[in-house]
N, CA, C and O of each residue as an XYZ file, in Angstrom:
272
protein
N       8.923     10.452     -0.661
C       8.493     10.707     -2.009
C       7.124     10.042     -2.213
O       6.927      8.893     -1.817
N       6.211     10.744     -2.809
C       4.884     10.188     -3.053
C       4.896      9.299     -4.285
O       5.485      9.641     -5.310
N       4.236      8.151     -4.169
C       4.144      7.177     -5.259
C       2.706      6.674     -5.353
O       2.031      6.524     -4.334
N       2.240      6.416     -6.565
C       0.873      5.958     -6.795
C       0.724      4.468     -6.502
O       1.642      3.682     -6.736
N      -0.450      4.091     -5.985
C      -0.799      2.687     -5.785
C      -1.160      2.095     -7.155
O      -1.990      2.641     -7.882
N      -0.520      0.969     -7.490
C      -0.807      0.319     -8.773
C      -1.477     -1.045     -8.616
O      -1.979     -1.600     -9.594
N      -1.491     -1.588     -7.408
C      -2.105     -2.884     -7.161
C      -1.981     -3.258     -5.698
O      -1.475     -2.487     -4.883
N      -2.452     -4.456     -5.379
C      -2.444     -4.939     -3.995
C      -2.154     -6.437     -3.976
O      -2.374     -7.141     -4.961
N      -1.669     -6.896     -2.861
C      -1.593     -8.330     -2.581
C      -1.656     -8.497     -1.066
O      -1.534     -7.524     -0.323
N      -1.846     -9.724     -0.618
C      -1.866    -10.007      0.817
C      -0.539    -10.642      1.214
O       0.056    -11.405      0.454
N      -0.088    -10.308      2.429
C       1.153    -10.893      2.936
C       0.851    -12.202      3.666
O      -0.292    -12.658      3.692
N       1.879    -12.797      4.252
C       1.733    -14.089      4.930
C       0.824    -14.021      6.157
O       0.342    -15.055      6.621
N       0.582    -12.814      6.692
C      -0.325    -12.641      7.834
C      -1.728    -12.243      7.399
O      -2.570    -11.913      8.235
N      -1.987    -12.274      6.072
C      -3.284    -11.950      5.501
C      -3.601    -10.453      5.581
O      -4.768    -10.065      5.531
N      -2.568     -9.613      5.705
C      -2.741     -8.157      5.692
C      -2.555     -7.648      4.263
O      -1.751     -8.192      3.507
N      -3.304     -6.601      3.894
C      -3.193     -6.023      2.565
C      -1.924     -5.195      2.439
O      -1.538     -4.473      3.358
N      -1.288     -5.317      1.286
C      -0.063     -4.589      0.968
C      -0.283     -3.872     -0.365
O      -0.674     -4.491     -1.355
N      -0.028     -2.560     -0.379
C      -0.133     -1.795     -1.621
C       1.159     -1.950     -2.415
O       2.260     -1.911     -1.865
N       0.994     -2.124     -3.713
C       2.131     -2.164     -4.632
C       2.215     -0.777     -5.257
O       1.256     -0.303     -5.866
N       3.360     -0.135     -5.105
C       3.522      1.239     -5.554
C       4.224      1.318     -6.905
O       4.958      0.406     -7.286
N       3.996      2.399     -7.616
C       4.562      2.603     -8.955
C       6.086      2.457     -8.958
O       6.666      2.022     -9.953
N       6.719      2.810     -7.874
C       8.174      2.771     -7.782
C       8.731      1.356     -7.620
O       9.939      1.149     -7.734
N       7.848      0.370     -7.351
C       8.298     -0.999     -7.159
C       8.418     -1.400     -5.694
O       8.813     -2.523     -5.384
N       8.080     -0.486     -4.801
C       8.084     -0.804     -3.374
C       6.690     -1.221     -2.923
O       5.694     -0.920     -3.580
N       6.635     -1.921     -1.789
C       5.376     -2.354     -1.184
C       5.188     -1.613      0.129
O       6.158     -1.270      0.804
N       3.923     -1.365      0.487
C       3.614     -0.707      1.756
C       2.327     -1.295      2.310
O       1.324     -1.377      1.602
N       2.350     -1.708      3.583
C       1.138     -2.215      4.214
C       0.071     -1.123      4.272
O       0.373      0.041      4.534
N      -1.175     -1.515      4.025
C      -2.318     -0.602      4.129
C      -3.362     -1.276      5.009
O      -4.351     -1.822      4.520
N      -3.125     -1.227      6.304
C      -3.998     -1.899      7.268
C      -5.110     -0.977      7.735
O      -4.964      0.245      7.759
N      -6.222     -1.593      8.106
C      -7.308     -0.891      8.788
C      -7.330     -1.443     10.204
O      -7.800     -2.557     10.435
N      -6.821     -0.662     11.154
C      -6.687     -1.097     12.537
C      -7.071      0.048     13.477
O      -6.215      0.594     14.174
N      -8.384      0.420     13.499
C      -8.800      1.556     14.320
C      -8.568      1.276     15.802
O      -8.620      0.113     16.203
N      -8.321      2.259     16.611
C      -8.315      3.692     16.285
C      -6.958      4.191     15.822
O      -6.811      5.381     15.543
N      -5.971      3.326     15.732
C      -4.620      3.763     15.383
C      -4.455      4.034     13.894
O      -3.868      5.045     13.508
N      -4.966      3.146     13.063
C      -4.890      3.304     11.605
C      -6.305      3.177     11.064
O      -6.952      2.144     11.236
N      -6.783      4.228     10.411
C      -8.163      4.256      9.947
C      -8.190      4.272      8.418
O      -8.162      5.334      7.795
N      -8.245      3.081      7.826
C      -8.328      2.923      6.368
C      -9.441      1.940      6.025
O      -9.159      0.839      5.552
N     -10.696      2.312      6.252
C     -11.792      1.381      5.980
C     -11.881      0.971      4.511
O     -12.451     -0.076      4.204
N     -11.335      1.768      3.604
C     -11.393      1.454      2.182
C     -10.662      0.158      1.843
O     -10.974     -0.484      0.840
N      -9.696     -0.232      2.665
C      -8.907     -1.422      2.356
C      -9.702     -2.713      2.591
O      -9.287     -3.777      2.130
N     -10.812     -2.640      3.287
C     -11.573     -3.838      3.654
C     -12.473     -4.373      2.537
O     -12.983     -5.489      2.634
N     -12.670     -3.577      1.473
C     -13.525     -4.044      0.369
C     -12.790     -3.934     -0.959
O     -11.906     -3.095     -1.126
N     -13.165     -4.787     -1.895
C     -12.576     -4.743     -3.226
C     -12.858     -3.399     -3.891
O     -11.987     -2.832     -4.551
N     -14.067     -2.895     -3.716
C     -14.437     -1.616     -4.311
C     -13.593     -0.481     -3.732
O     -13.159      0.411     -4.461
N     -13.366     -0.520     -2.428
C     -12.561      0.505     -1.774
C     -11.127      0.489     -2.267
O     -10.549      1.538     -2.553
N     -10.552     -0.703     -2.366
C      -9.180     -0.808     -2.860
C      -9.083     -0.328     -4.303
O      -8.143      0.385     -4.655
N     -10.038     -0.708     -5.134
C     -10.046     -0.290     -6.530
C     -10.118      1.236     -6.638
O      -9.434      1.843     -7.462
N     -10.954      1.845     -5.794
C     -11.116      3.299     -5.825
C      -9.826      4.031     -5.454
O      -9.644      5.189     -5.832
N      -8.940      3.377     -4.727
C      -7.699      4.014     -4.296
C      -6.522      3.770     -5.244
O      -5.424      4.275     -5.010
N      -6.746      2.999     -6.310
C      -5.679      2.837     -7.308
C      -5.332      4.215     -7.864
O      -6.219      4.987     -8.229
N      -4.054      4.514     -7.924
C      -3.608      5.827     -8.385
C      -3.402      6.825     -7.257
O      -2.751      7.853     -7.442
N      -3.958      6.524     -6.086
C      -3.775      7.401     -4.924
C      -2.303      7.404     -4.527
O      -1.630      6.378     -4.619
N      -1.817      8.529     -4.094
C      -0.412      8.676     -3.735
C      -0.186      8.370     -2.254
O      -0.902      8.873     -1.387
N       0.814      7.541     -1.981
C       1.259      7.276     -0.618
C       2.708      7.734     -0.484
O       3.473      7.683     -1.448
N       3.079      8.178      0.702
C       4.466      8.553      0.963
C       5.297      7.277      1.050
O       5.010      6.398      1.863
N       6.319      7.177      0.217
C       7.165      5.982      0.195
C       8.499      6.294      0.864
O       9.368      6.938      0.277
N       8.645      5.833      2.089
C       9.883      6.051      2.831
C      11.028      5.228      2.253
O      12.195      5.589      2.405
N      10.692      4.114      1.587
C      11.740      3.307      0.960
C      12.406      4.079     -0.172
O      13.617      3.974     -0.362
N      11.622      4.858     -0.932
C      12.205      5.701     -1.971
C      13.101      6.768     -1.338
O      14.209      7.024     -1.808
N      12.604      7.381     -0.273
C      13.373      8.415      0.414
C      14.724      7.872      0.891
O      15.714      8.602      0.930
N      14.755      6.574      1.255
C      15.984      5.962      1.768
C      16.810      5.271      0.680
O      17.869      4.713      0.968
N      16.328      5.304     -0.579
C      17.067      4.678     -1.679
C      17.068      3.164     -1.650
O      18.002      2.542     -2.156
N      16.036      2.552     -1.065
C      15.951      1.099     -0.957
C      15.697      0.451     -2.327
O      15.067      1.066     -3.187
N      16.177     -0.779     -2.537
C      15.896     -1.484     -3.790
C      14.413     -1.870     -3.856
O      13.715     -1.888     -2.842
N      13.952     -2.177     -5.064
C      12.558     -2.570     -5.264
C      12.250     -3.841     -4.470
O      13.123     -4.681     -4.254
N      10.992     -3.963     -4.040
C      10.542     -5.158     -3.331
C      10.180     -6.247     -4.331
O       9.850     -5.960     -5.482
N      10.244     -7.488     -3.890
C       9.905     -8.645     -4.718
C       8.812     -9.453     -4.057
O       8.769     -9.563     -2.832
N       7.928    -10.019     -4.860
C       6.886    -10.912     -4.338
C       7.466    -12.263     -4.052
O       6.752    -13.160     -3.605
């Protein structure tokens, strides 16, 4: 199920995590050539992606909301 990005935080490994409208979290790493998300490396890029839809597999599986 697609869910909009509503915010971000960093995890214990200093990787960016998107906070989704549904209450789930999803890592948004930039790790080329496997994962190409250069927008996550800057504040402006992350801001521009607020509202962007990501596929939330946790919603598809009926998982409970994530907690900080």
